[in-house]
Phi, psi and omega in degrees: 000032187262334184288143176286152178247134184238144181231140174243130178249115186275125185234184176102157174059034173114356173294148179219012179241016186294325182289318177297322181291318177297321178298318179297322178297318181293319177302321182290342178119356181303127184284333178229126178225119181239135171264119185234138179273156177302326183287335173292323176293316181297319181288337185090010178279347175215163183212157175284344181300136177096351178259153179260334192220126176246130176249131174251101190277175180283169180149210182221075184305124178054031178067013184056026187294331178254018191100152187305118173068003183295320180296319179293322178298315178297322180298314182292321183288331191236014180248143175253149178292128188298321185283336186239339184080001180290132173302132184299324180299332179297327176296319179295317181292321176296320179302315179293313184295339178276005175085017183275177186249144173227131176236125177244128183243124176056253179301329176292324175294317177302319177296317183297317182288329181279338169285327187103004179298330176236138006278357174064038182291141178055036179060024177261108184249018180228015178241122181284125182240343179221171176214171172235118189235186188304137177302143177300332181290344181074017182212168175291132180250125178231095184203169176261143184226156174266139180231148174238133179277146177274112183293344180268355181291146176283359186304125182282342186282340186250020176301124180079004181261136178243276181246135181225163182233109183231157174275151168242150175206091184203159175250343182228076184240006183283114179284127179223129176274160182303321179200177183299320181297320180294317178299317180295322179296314180300320179288315182298322181276006179059037178275351172286119183264311180235141173236144171291135182233157168278116184297341179285328182251337184076009183257151177301143184223151173253005186268141178277142006264358179302320168261105193283351187228351182088019181307138177304131177058017179073022186287122180252341181194147179225165175230172174273173183298337179282340184081359182269340182250118191219135176224146178210152179281317178295163189253095176293329181292346180270003176221076179248353179215152185301332181288352173283338184290138183295342181239032186296334179277350185244350181234151177274101187245151173296153179301319182274130178285160184296335183292338183300327184301322181300314183283326178294323177295322176297315180298313181297320179300314182294317182293333186258352182287156183292000000 
């Protein structure tokens, strides 16, 4: 447990949760946490090299003008680093191939699916197989939801996690697979990490408002087969202390918010890996 753990939080072009996400990393124990903009990567003034954990935070990349995170996905896929000429996507793929961790939250999750980082089947991280599209409600949803973790998932971030309560704030959060076969594969391989649930039954739901966007099968987050690449629509970084909870003055809550577990599991994985 002697090596330091480092995290990079990618910001710029409309992200607005980078500070909260960096704070969650520091709470979890990361010794080095840097907020870096996409343009620093493009210029070659910064690099993913040397980091263990990359966070893609929430926000509204490029104003969602081409659909949530689509412009940023195109930028990463088709831009070269100015100082080296290296395709920017190659840095992301090297980061994954080196055994590192990536967490995408809300807009970051949207970016991951449109890049193809998720679900990442057969080590293919550049082909889009699923999407996150407009909420069935036809409006922006800002509410708290209950989620249940899949105990069979390989996801390293949800070790010891069962049911959690996180906020959502999105207009395009409905998870949809390319086709029925793709949805079945994701479910069969236990790549569904979190599902929206009805708190009365504890079961996954497609019903509003417990499922705030109409996601297929109530899917709120998925991972790749390694369990190291994980994205979800709800915001764990927005619940790291009891005062973040909407009823903190009326309920007897633990000091530590439920979101901390996600980041602590990432930290523990990095500290303990060979």
